[in-house]
C-alpha positions as CSV (number, residue, x, y, z in Angstrom):
1,M,0.0,0.0,0.0
2,K,1.2,3.5,-0.8
3,P,1.9,5.7,2.2
4,V,0.1,8.8,3.3
5,I,2.9,11.3,3.7
6,V,2.9,14.2,6.2
7,Y,5.6,16.9,6.0
8,S,5.8,18.4,9.5
9,R,8.1,19.7,12.2
10,D,8.5,19.2,15.9
11,G,6.6,21.6,18.1
12,C,4.0,22.4,15.4
13,H,0.5,22.1,16.9
14,L,-1.1,22.0,13.5
15,C,1.1,19.1,12.6
16,E,0.2,17.3,15.8
17,D,-3.5,17.9,15.2
18,M,-3.3,16.5,11.6
19,L,-1.3,13.4,12.8
20,E,-3.8,12.8,15.6
21,Q,-6.7,12.9,13.1
22,L,-4.8,10.6,10.7
23,H,-4.1,8.1,13.5
24,E,-7.9,8.1,14.4
25,L,-8.7,7.4,10.7
26,Q,-6.2,4.6,10.8
27,Q,-7.8,3.1,13.9
28,T,-11.2,3.1,12.4
29,G,-9.9,1.5,9.2
30,N,-10.6,4.5,7.0
31,L,-7.0,4.7,5.8
32,H,-7.4,1.3,4.1
33,D,-4.1,0.0,5.6
34,H,-2.1,2.8,4.0
35,P,0.8,3.6,6.4
36,I,1.5,7.1,7.6
37,K,5.0,8.4,6.9
38,V,6.1,11.5,8.6
39,Y,9.0,13.7,7.4
40,D,10.4,16.3,9.7
41,I,11.3,19.1,7.3
42,D,13.8,20.6,9.7
43,C,16.0,17.4,9.2
44,D,16.3,17.9,5.4
45,P,17.5,21.2,3.9
46,V,15.6,20.5,0.6
47,L,12.3,19.9,2.4
48,L,12.9,22.9,4.7
49,K,13.4,25.2,1.6
50,R,10.4,23.6,-0.1
51,F,7.9,23.8,2.7
52,N,9.3,26.2,5.4
53,T,6.2,27.6,7.1
54,R,3.7,25.6,5.0
55,V,3.4,22.7,7.4
56,P,1.8,20.3,7.8
57,V,1.4,19.2,4.2
58,L,-0.4,16.0,3.4
59,E,0.6,14.1,0.2
60,F,-0.8,10.8,-1.2
61,N,0.3,9.1,-4.4
62,G,2.4,12.1,-5.5
63,E,-0.5,14.6,-5.0
64,F,-0.7,17.2,-2.4
65,I,-4.1,16.8,-0.6
66,C,-4.1,19.6,1.9
67,E,-1.9,21.8,4.1
68,Y,-2.4,23.2,7.6
69,F,-5.6,21.3,8.2
70,L,-6.8,17.8,7.3
71,D,-9.2,17.7,4.4
72,Q,-10.6,14.3,5.3
73,A,-13.2,14.2,2.5
74,T,-10.5,14.7,-0.2
75,L,-8.1,12.3,1.4
76,L,-10.7,9.5,1.6
77,E,-11.8,10.2,-2.0
78,R,-8.2,9.8,-3.2
79,L,-7.7,6.7,-1.1
80,A,-10.8,5.1,-2.5
81,K,-9.7,5.8,-6.1
82,A,-6.3,4.2,-5.3
83,D,-7.6,0.9,-3.9
């Protein structure tokens, strides 16, 4: 299964909120067994330059789904199309 990717940084409350919501979706089975991969942008200069203050950013299957806040409807729609 392709991962759901979150670009984030430590200490970011929006990042924590999005990850919490994604873990809830994972527990209810709505992520269809797609793993969640988290990339800390502060650990990679390329990602830091690319995203800087635009975190969290959610990506799936090479497509940016949302940033700052989880767009659950769009994410679930993209996951359904991928399965």
